[in-house]
PyMOL CGO cylinders between C-alpha atoms (Angstrom):
from pymol import cmd
from pymol.cgo import CYLINDER

trace = [
    CYLINDER, -59.85, -23.51, 22.92, -57.76, -20.66, 21.86, 0.3, 1, 1, 1, 1, 1, 1,
    CYLINDER, -57.76, -20.66, 21.86, -55.71, -20.76, 18.72, 0.3, 1, 1, 1, 1, 1, 1,
    CYLINDER, -55.71, -20.76, 18.72, -52.00, -19.91, 18.95, 0.3, 1, 1, 1, 1, 1, 1,
    CYLINDER, -52.00, -19.91, 18.95, -51.38, -16.40, 17.69, 0.3, 1, 1, 1, 1, 1, 1,
    CYLINDER, -51.38, -16.40, 17.69, -48.79, -16.05, 14.98, 0.3, 1, 1, 1, 1, 1, 1,
    CYLINDER, -48.79, -16.05, 14.98, -47.21, -12.72, 14.38, 0.3, 1, 1, 1, 1, 1, 1,
    CYLINDER, -47.21, -12.72, 14.38, -45.86, -11.92, 10.99, 0.3, 1, 1, 1, 1, 1, 1,
    CYLINDER, -45.86, -11.92, 10.99, -42.53, -10.11, 10.97, 0.3, 1, 1, 1, 1, 1, 1,
    CYLINDER, -42.53, -10.11, 10.97, -42.35, -8.00, 7.84, 0.3, 1, 1, 1, 1, 1, 1,
    CYLINDER, -42.35, -8.00, 7.84, -39.16, -6.10, 8.71, 0.3, 1, 1, 1, 1, 1, 1,
    CYLINDER, -39.16, -6.10, 8.71, -37.55, -6.36, 5.32, 0.3, 1, 1, 1, 1, 1, 1,
    CYLINDER, -37.55, -6.36, 5.32, -35.07, -3.87, 3.95, 0.3, 1, 1, 1, 1, 1, 1,
    CYLINDER, -35.07, -3.87, 3.95, -34.41, -3.56, 0.26, 0.3, 1, 1, 1, 1, 1, 1,
    CYLINDER, -34.41, -3.56, 0.26, -30.93, -4.33, -1.04, 0.3, 1, 1, 1, 1, 1, 1,
    CYLINDER, -30.93, -4.33, -1.04, -30.45, -0.84, -2.43, 0.3, 1, 1, 1, 1, 1, 1,
    CYLINDER, -30.45, -0.84, -2.43, -31.24, 0.73, 0.96, 0.3, 1, 1, 1, 1, 1, 1,
    CYLINDER, -31.24, 0.73, 0.96, -28.77, -1.59, 2.68, 0.3, 1, 1, 1, 1, 1, 1,
    CYLINDER, -28.77, -1.59, 2.68, -26.01, -0.87, 0.14, 0.3, 1, 1, 1, 1, 1, 1,
    CYLINDER, -26.01, -0.87, 0.14, -26.63, 2.88, 0.35, 0.3, 1, 1, 1, 1, 1, 1,
    CYLINDER, -26.63, 2.88, 0.35, -26.44, 2.71, 4.16, 0.3, 1, 1, 1, 1, 1, 1,
    CYLINDER, -26.44, 2.71, 4.16, -23.11, 0.86, 4.08, 0.3, 1, 1, 1, 1, 1, 1,
    CYLINDER, -23.11, 0.86, 4.08, -21.61, 3.29, 1.56, 0.3, 1, 1, 1, 1, 1, 1,
    CYLINDER, -21.61, 3.29, 1.56, -22.90, 6.25, 3.56, 0.3, 1, 1, 1, 1, 1, 1,
    CYLINDER, -22.90, 6.25, 3.56, -21.38, 4.86, 6.76, 0.3, 1, 1, 1, 1, 1, 1,
    CYLINDER, -21.38, 4.86, 6.76, -17.98, 4.38, 5.10, 0.3, 1, 1, 1, 1, 1, 1,
    CYLINDER, -17.98, 4.38, 5.10, -18.01, 7.90, 3.62, 0.3, 1, 1, 1, 1, 1, 1,
    CYLINDER, -18.01, 7.90, 3.62, -19.10, 9.41, 6.94, 0.3, 1, 1, 1, 1, 1, 1,
    CYLINDER, -19.10, 9.41, 6.94, -16.31, 7.54, 8.76, 0.3, 1, 1, 1, 1, 1, 1,
    CYLINDER, -16.31, 7.54, 8.76, -13.63, 8.73, 6.33, 0.3, 1, 1, 1, 1, 1, 1,
    CYLINDER, -13.63, 8.73, 6.33, -14.90, 12.33, 6.50, 0.3, 1, 1, 1, 1, 1, 1,
    CYLINDER, -14.90, 12.33, 6.50, -14.97, 12.23, 10.31, 0.3, 1, 1, 1, 1, 1, 1,
    CYLINDER, -14.97, 12.23, 10.31, -11.43, 10.81, 10.48, 0.3, 1, 1, 1, 1, 1, 1,
    CYLINDER, -11.43, 10.81, 10.48, -10.16, 13.41, 8.00, 0.3, 1, 1, 1, 1, 1, 1,
    CYLINDER, -10.16, 13.41, 8.00, -11.88, 16.26, 9.86, 0.3, 1, 1, 1, 1, 1, 1,
    CYLINDER, -11.88, 16.26, 9.86, -10.41, 15.24, 13.22, 0.3, 1, 1, 1, 1, 1, 1,
    CYLINDER, -10.41, 15.24, 13.22, -6.92, 14.81, 11.74, 0.3, 1, 1, 1, 1, 1, 1,
    CYLINDER, -6.92, 14.81, 11.74, -6.67, 11.06, 12.32, 0.3, 1, 1, 1, 1, 1, 1,
    CYLINDER, -6.67, 11.06, 12.32, -5.67, 10.44, 8.68, 0.3, 1, 1, 1, 1, 1, 1,
    CYLINDER, -5.67, 10.44, 8.68, -2.04, 11.45, 8.15, 0.3, 1, 1, 1, 1, 1, 1,
    CYLINDER, -2.04, 11.45, 8.15, -0.91, 12.64, 4.71, 0.3, 1, 1, 1, 1, 1, 1,
    CYLINDER, -0.91, 12.64, 4.71, 2.77, 12.64, 3.74, 0.3, 1, 1, 1, 1, 1, 1,
    CYLINDER, 2.77, 12.64, 3.74, 3.44, 15.81, 1.80, 0.3, 1, 1, 1, 1, 1, 1,
    CYLINDER, 3.44, 15.81, 1.80, 7.25, 15.63, 1.94, 0.3, 1, 1, 1, 1, 1, 1,
    CYLINDER, 7.25, 15.63, 1.94, 8.01, 13.82, -1.32, 0.3, 1, 1, 1, 1, 1, 1,
    CYLINDER, 8.01, 13.82, -1.32, 11.74, 13.73, -0.53, 0.3, 1, 1, 1, 1, 1, 1,
    CYLINDER, 11.74, 13.73, -0.53, 11.08, 11.46, 2.47, 0.3, 1, 1, 1, 1, 1, 1,
    CYLINDER, 11.08, 11.46, 2.47, 8.66, 9.13, 0.69, 0.3, 1, 1, 1, 1, 1, 1,
    CYLINDER, 8.66, 9.13, 0.69, 10.00, 5.56, 0.29, 0.3, 1, 1, 1, 1, 1, 1,
    CYLINDER, 10.00, 5.56, 0.29, 9.90, 4.61, -3.38, 0.3, 1, 1, 1, 1, 1, 1,
    CYLINDER, 9.90, 4.61, -3.38, 10.34, 0.88, -2.87, 0.3, 1, 1, 1, 1, 1, 1,
    CYLINDER, 10.34, 0.88, -2.87, 11.94, -1.65, -0.55, 0.3, 1, 1, 1, 1, 1, 1,
    CYLINDER, 11.94, -1.65, -0.55, 14.69, -4.07, -1.47, 0.3, 1, 1, 1, 1, 1, 1,
    CYLINDER, 14.69, -4.07, -1.47, 16.31, -7.12, 0.03, 0.3, 1, 1, 1, 1, 1, 1,
    CYLINDER, 16.31, -7.12, 0.03, 19.70, -8.72, -0.38, 0.3, 1, 1, 1, 1, 1, 1,
    CYLINDER, 19.70, -8.72, -0.38, 19.88, -12.39, -1.27, 0.3, 1, 1, 1, 1, 1, 1,
    CYLINDER, 19.88, -12.39, -1.27, 23.08, -14.03, -0.06, 0.3, 1, 1, 1, 1, 1, 1,
    CYLINDER, 23.08, -14.03, -0.06, 24.30, -16.70, -2.46, 0.3, 1, 1, 1, 1, 1, 1,
    CYLINDER, 24.30, -16.70, -2.46, 27.21, -18.96, -1.55, 0.3, 1, 1, 1, 1, 1, 1,
    CYLINDER, 27.21, -18.96, -1.55, 29.77, -19.94, -4.17, 0.3, 1, 1, 1, 1, 1, 1,
    CYLINDER, 29.77, -19.94, -4.17, 28.52, -22.80, -6.29, 0.3, 1, 1, 1, 1, 1, 1,
    CYLINDER, 28.52, -22.80, -6.29, 24.87, -22.29, -5.36, 0.3, 1, 1, 1, 1, 1, 1,
    CYLINDER, 24.87, -22.29, -5.36, 22.26, -21.35, -7.90, 0.3, 1, 1, 1, 1, 1, 1,
    CYLINDER, 22.26, -21.35, -7.90, 19.40, -18.97, -7.32, 0.3, 1, 1, 1, 1, 1, 1,
    CYLINDER, 19.40, -18.97, -7.32, 16.39, -18.58, -9.55, 0.3, 1, 1, 1, 1, 1, 1,
    CYLINDER, 16.39, -18.58, -9.55, 15.15, -15.08, -10.24, 0.3, 1, 1, 1, 1, 1, 1,
    CYLINDER, 15.15, -15.08, -10.24, 12.05, -13.91, -12.02, 0.3, 1, 1, 1, 1, 1, 1,
    CYLINDER, 12.05, -13.91, -12.02, 12.33, -13.38, -15.77, 0.3, 1, 1, 1, 1, 1, 1,
    CYLINDER, 12.33, -13.38, -15.77, 9.89, -10.46, -15.56, 0.3, 1, 1, 1, 1, 1, 1,
    CYLINDER, 9.89, -10.46, -15.56, 11.66, -7.06, -15.58, 0.3, 1, 1, 1, 1, 1, 1,
    CYLINDER, 11.66, -7.06, -15.58, 11.40, -4.88, -12.47, 0.3, 1, 1, 1, 1, 1, 1,
    CYLINDER, 11.40, -4.88, -12.47, 10.86, -1.60, -14.40, 0.3, 1, 1, 1, 1, 1, 1,
    CYLINDER, 10.86, -1.60, -14.40, 13.67, -0.04, -12.34, 0.3, 1, 1, 1, 1, 1, 1,
    CYLINDER, 13.67, -0.04, -12.34, 17.25, 0.77, -13.29, 0.3, 1, 1, 1, 1, 1, 1,
    CYLINDER, 17.25, 0.77, -13.29, 20.24, 1.23, -10.96, 0.3, 1, 1, 1, 1, 1, 1,
    CYLINDER, 20.24, 1.23, -10.96, 23.00, 3.70, -11.73, 0.3, 1, 1, 1, 1, 1, 1,
    CYLINDER, 23.00, 3.70, -11.73, 26.11, 5.02, -10.03, 0.3, 1, 1, 1, 1, 1, 1,
    CYLINDER, 26.11, 5.02, -10.03, 26.15, 8.80, -9.46, 0.3, 1, 1, 1, 1, 1, 1,
    CYLINDER, 26.15, 8.80, -9.46, 29.06, 10.44, -7.58, 0.3, 1, 1, 1, 1, 1, 1,
    CYLINDER, 29.06, 10.44, -7.58, 30.04, 7.08, -6.09, 0.3, 1, 1, 1, 1, 1, 1,
    CYLINDER, 30.04, 7.08, -6.09, 26.58, 6.23, -4.69, 0.3, 1, 1, 1, 1, 1, 1,
    CYLINDER, 26.58, 6.23, -4.69, 24.00, 3.79, -5.97, 0.3, 1, 1, 1, 1, 1, 1,
    CYLINDER, 24.00, 3.79, -5.97, 20.72, 5.30, -7.17, 0.3, 1, 1, 1, 1, 1, 1,
    CYLINDER, 20.72, 5.30, -7.17, 17.61, 3.49, -8.37, 0.3, 1, 1, 1, 1, 1, 1,
    CYLINDER, 17.61, 3.49, -8.37, 15.33, 5.03, -10.96, 0.3, 1, 1, 1, 1, 1, 1,
    CYLINDER, 15.33, 5.03, -10.96, 11.83, 4.03, -11.97, 0.3, 1, 1, 1, 1, 1, 1,
    CYLINDER, 11.83, 4.03, -11.97, 11.49, 3.46, -15.70, 0.3, 1, 1, 1, 1, 1, 1,
    CYLINDER, 11.49, 3.46, -15.70, 7.83, 4.55, -15.66, 0.3, 1, 1, 1, 1, 1, 1,
    CYLINDER, 7.83, 4.55, -15.66, 7.76, 8.01, -14.07, 0.3, 1, 1, 1, 1, 1, 1,
    CYLINDER, 7.76, 8.01, -14.07, 11.49, 8.81, -13.77, 0.3, 1, 1, 1, 1, 1, 1,
    CYLINDER, 11.49, 8.81, -13.77, 11.43, 8.98, -9.96, 0.3, 1, 1, 1, 1, 1, 1,
    CYLINDER, 11.43, 8.98, -9.96, 14.94, 8.56, -8.60, 0.3, 1, 1, 1, 1, 1, 1,
    CYLINDER, 14.94, 8.56, -8.60, 16.16, 7.69, -5.12, 0.3, 1, 1, 1, 1, 1, 1,
    CYLINDER, 16.16, 7.69, -5.12, 19.37, 6.96, -3.27, 0.3, 1, 1, 1, 1, 1, 1,
    CYLINDER, 19.37, 6.96, -3.27, 19.82, 3.43, -1.93, 0.3, 1, 1, 1, 1, 1, 1,
    CYLINDER, 19.82, 3.43, -1.93, 20.55, 3.56, 1.82, 0.3, 1, 1, 1, 1, 1, 1,
    CYLINDER, 20.55, 3.56, 1.82, 21.14, 0.94, 4.50, 0.3, 1, 1, 1, 1, 1, 1,
    CYLINDER, 21.14, 0.94, 4.50, 19.20, 0.49, 7.73, 0.3, 1, 1, 1, 1, 1, 1,
    CYLINDER, 19.20, 0.49, 7.73, 21.11, 3.40, 9.32, 0.3, 1, 1, 1, 1, 1, 1,
    CYLINDER, 21.11, 3.40, 9.32, 20.26, 5.73, 6.42, 0.3, 1, 1, 1, 1, 1, 1,
    CYLINDER, 20.26, 5.73, 6.42, 23.82, 5.64, 5.01, 0.3, 1, 1, 1, 1, 1, 1,
    CYLINDER, 23.82, 5.64, 5.01, 24.26, 5.76, 1.24, 0.3, 1, 1, 1, 1, 1, 1,
    CYLINDER, 24.26, 5.76, 1.24, 25.34, 2.55, -0.48, 0.3, 1, 1, 1, 1, 1, 1,
    CYLINDER, 25.34, 2.55, -0.48, 28.53, 3.08, -2.48, 0.3, 1, 1, 1, 1, 1, 1,
    CYLINDER, 28.53, 3.08, -2.48, 29.09, 1.55, -5.89, 0.3, 1, 1, 1, 1, 1, 1,
]
cmd.load_cgo(trace, "trace")
């Protein structure tokens, strides 16, 4: 009688080789996308959105809870328009509506 043949599969990859391969693949992908121009960079700082805001409509007599944590932003009225300024890096921007019209104060 013949004995069943068992084949040992010793295809093991070390963890460091696997991690290096994954990191290399990510770096190669980013470099390839950058080289072909698929990654878009916004260099026009005047068109960069600083933040997004929403209006909360509150009816008379209703209460609304807001966070006690400060937003690190300050609003001010300049020449009749509402501006928002970051307290951290002093970036300032005009508040506009969905049609890009300045909000008056």
